[in-house]
DOMARRO-898930 format. One line per 10 residues: number of its first residue (from 1); their letters; for each residue z negated, x, y negated of C-alpha. Coordinates in nm, 4 decimals. Each point is the difference from the previous one (the first is absolute). Example, Ala and Ser with C-alpha at 12.3 -4.5 7.8 and 13.67 -1.06 7.14 Angstrom:
2
1	as	-0.7800,1.2300,0.4500 | 0.0660,0.1370,-0.3440 .
//
This chain:
163
1	msiinkltry	-13.8861,14.9090,-5.9555 | 0.3212,0.2026,-0.0129 | 0.1907,-0.3036,-0.1040 | -0.2500,-0.0532,-0.2656 | 0.0050,0.3418,-0.1097 | 0.3884,0.0318,-0.0235 | 0.0007,-0.3244,-0.1952 | -0.2684,0.1319,-0.2442 | 0.2130,0.2967,-0.0462 | 0.3229,-0.1681,-0.0494 .
11	klfleeerpn	-0.1571,-0.2198,-0.2717 | -0.1489,0.3025,-0.1729 | 0.3590,0.1376,-0.0229 | 0.1197,-0.3243,-0.1358 | -0.2938,0.0069,-0.3058 | 0.0958,0.3682,-0.0527 | 0.3587,-0.0321,0.0085 | 0.0120,-0.3106,-0.2446 | -0.0768,0.2140,-0.3260 | 0.2709,0.2474,0.1141 .
21	lveelfqyyh	0.2602,-0.2463,0.0499 | -0.1073,-0.1824,-0.3612 | 0.0412,0.3552,-0.1450 | 0.3508,0.0323,0.1169 | 0.1199,-0.3523,-0.0629 | -0.1445,0.0729,-0.3566 | 0.1978,0.3313,-0.0246 | 0.2985,-0.1604,0.1340 | -0.0388,-0.3139,-0.2596 | -0.0242,0.2550,-0.2702 .
31	reetdevvqe	0.3093,0.1878,0.0723 | 0.2041,-0.3287,0.0001 | -0.1860,-0.2677,-0.2100 | 0.0981,-0.3197,0.1184 | -0.1622,-0.3026,-0.1497 | 0.1028,-0.2657,0.2393 | -0.1975,0.1797,0.2775 | -0.3138,0.1513,-0.1971 | -0.2556,-0.2511,-0.1941 | -0.2207,0.1791,-0.1590 .
41	vgdfekgnpk	-0.0348,0.3647,0.0101 | -0.3731,0.0228,-0.1173 | -0.1247,-0.0754,0.3496 | 0.1445,0.3170,0.1689 | -0.2336,0.1992,-0.2140 | -0.2774,-0.2208,0.1324 | 0.1532,0.0675,0.3506 | 0.1104,-0.3327,0.0376 | 0.3571,0.0006,0.1338 | 0.2465,-0.2727,-0.2035 .
51	kvnfirydnp	0.0566,-0.3481,0.1848 | 0.3171,-0.0020,0.0926 | 0.2389,-0.3285,-0.0801 | 0.1934,0.1204,0.3069 | 0.0943,0.2995,0.1825 | 0.3497,0.1889,-0.0890 | 0.1470,0.0377,0.3630 | 0.2778,0.1712,-0.1791 | -0.1771,0.3205,-0.0615 | -0.1616,0.1132,0.3259 .
61	yeayltaqiq	-0.2362,0.2216,-0.1714 | -0.1393,-0.2470,-0.2606 | -0.0280,-0.2882,0.2776 | -0.1817,0.2256,0.2541 | -0.2622,0.1121,-0.2442 | -0.0825,-0.3705,-0.1047 | 0.0321,-0.1553,0.3739 | -0.2755,0.3063,0.1019 | -0.2225,-0.0931,-0.2916 | 0.0380,-0.3767,0.0826 .
71	ldealipiln	-0.0569,0.0746,0.3983 | -0.3042,0.2532,-0.1120 | -0.1818,-0.2935,-0.1960 | 0.0278,-0.2656,0.2730 | -0.0520,0.2278,0.2937 | -0.3482,0.1498,-0.0995 | -0.2000,-0.3404,0.0166 | 0.1882,-0.0906,0.3278 | -0.1174,0.3343,0.1399 | -0.3473,-0.0556,-0.1242 .
81	qhisfledgd	0.0074,-0.3521,0.1696 | 0.1076,0.1482,0.3200 | -0.2406,0.3052,0.0106 | -0.2959,-0.2880,-0.0466 | 0.1523,-0.1906,0.3031 | -0.0095,0.2868,0.2400 | -0.3493,0.1168,-0.1605 | -0.1112,-0.3558,0.0880 | 0.1124,0.0623,0.3728 | 0.3033,-0.2366,-0.0004 .
91	dvdlvlesle	0.3016,0.0118,0.2650 | 0.1762,0.3418,-0.0761 | 0.3009,-0.1312,0.1023 | -0.0099,-0.3306,-0.1833 | -0.1180,0.2022,-0.3119 | 0.3104,0.2267,0.0222 | 0.2305,-0.2730,0.0725 | -0.1261,-0.1729,-0.3075 | 0.0065,0.3201,-0.2372 | 0.3693,0.0315,0.1172 .
101	hsiyrvkkqt	0.0895,-0.3313,-0.1082 | -0.2081,0.0278,-0.3289 | 0.2237,0.3212,-0.0509 | 0.3239,-0.1843,0.0658 | -0.0877,-0.2927,-0.2291 | -0.0774,0.2546,-0.2773 | 0.3335,0.1952,0.0612 | 0.2064,-0.2940,0.0309 | -0.1401,-0.1191,-0.3441 | 0.0397,0.3080,-0.1481 .
111	ytnvedwekl	0.3798,0.0798,0.0976 | 0.1287,-0.3790,-0.1070 | 0.3497,-0.0134,-0.1449 | 0.1191,0.2876,0.1852 | 0.3307,-0.1563,0.1361 | 0.2115,0.2853,-0.0883 | -0.2340,0.2547,0.1575 | -0.0409,-0.2231,0.3338 | 0.4024,-0.0190,-0.0251 | -0.0138,0.3605,0.0522 .
121	ldhltedqme	-0.1860,-0.0252,0.3015 | 0.2440,-0.2066,0.1536 | 0.2611,0.2858,0.0046 | -0.2421,0.2761,0.1190 | 0.0397,0.1042,0.3515 | -0.3162,0.0106,0.2143 | 0.0246,0.3859,-0.0212 | -0.0044,0.0156,-0.3647 | -0.2814,-0.2634,-0.0369 | -0.1650,0.2394,0.2558 .
131	kieinpkgpg	0.0432,0.3091,-0.2266 | -0.1467,-0.1876,-0.3281 | -0.2794,-0.1109,0.2132 | -0.0989,0.3583,0.1189 | 0.1038,0.1988,-0.2930 | 0.0887,-0.2088,-0.3427 | 0.1711,0.2055,-0.2671 | -0.0798,-0.1088,-0.3449 | -0.1124,-0.3390,-0.1107 | 0.2781,-0.2157,0.0866 .
141	dlllkeliwi	-0.0248,0.0956,0.3892 | -0.3931,-0.0866,-0.0632 | 0.0970,-0.3077,-0.1142 | 0.1897,-0.0547,0.2800 | -0.2642,0.1124,0.2830 | -0.2376,-0.2934,-0.1837 | 0.2824,-0.2497,0.0743 | 0.0534,0.1194,0.3598 | -0.3385,-0.0269,0.0551 | -0.0173,-0.3558,-0.1269 .
151	rnyetrwmkn	0.3064,-0.0712,0.2189 | -0.1331,0.1543,0.2966 | -0.3623,-0.2122,-0.0196 | 0.2143,-0.3003,-0.0494 | 0.2154,0.0365,0.2881 | -0.3145,0.1044,0.2252 | -0.1911,-0.3351,-0.1374 | 0.2984,-0.2169,0.0831 | 0.0296,0.1622,0.3558 | -0.3616,-0.0915,0.0388 .
161	edh	0.0547,-0.3554,-0.1397 | 0.2462,-0.0768,0.2766 | -0.2530,0.1076,0.2701 .
//
């Protein structure tokens, strides 16, 4: 029951966070209008974020907001599905393993075309990465934190494959 409650609270947080992220992105786009990124401005007023042709990783603020909106949209149905599995009495360990893998797939898909950021990770020391994971300072660190999570998942998964 505790896991169901935590997942439900997280899902509600994502649902509440999304309009704030959309509003923040809306304000950002109206400060610095870029036709190549925003398609139709009218959708913001209806509460829908712009569909983005690509995430511009040269601007960590914009990239983080855009990625978070995409993650929120993708994670809510995944959380609903896994909450249902738990409510149906499925094995907790298997459900949590499936949830983690689903989150990995969503993050991996969201953070495509980030070669420059991934190269940056290669130059950070373990101590620097740990500091970013514990206390990210700004959108650039938040992006790196997500990439560190993806890399750590892949490392763990590859270790499990070897056994």
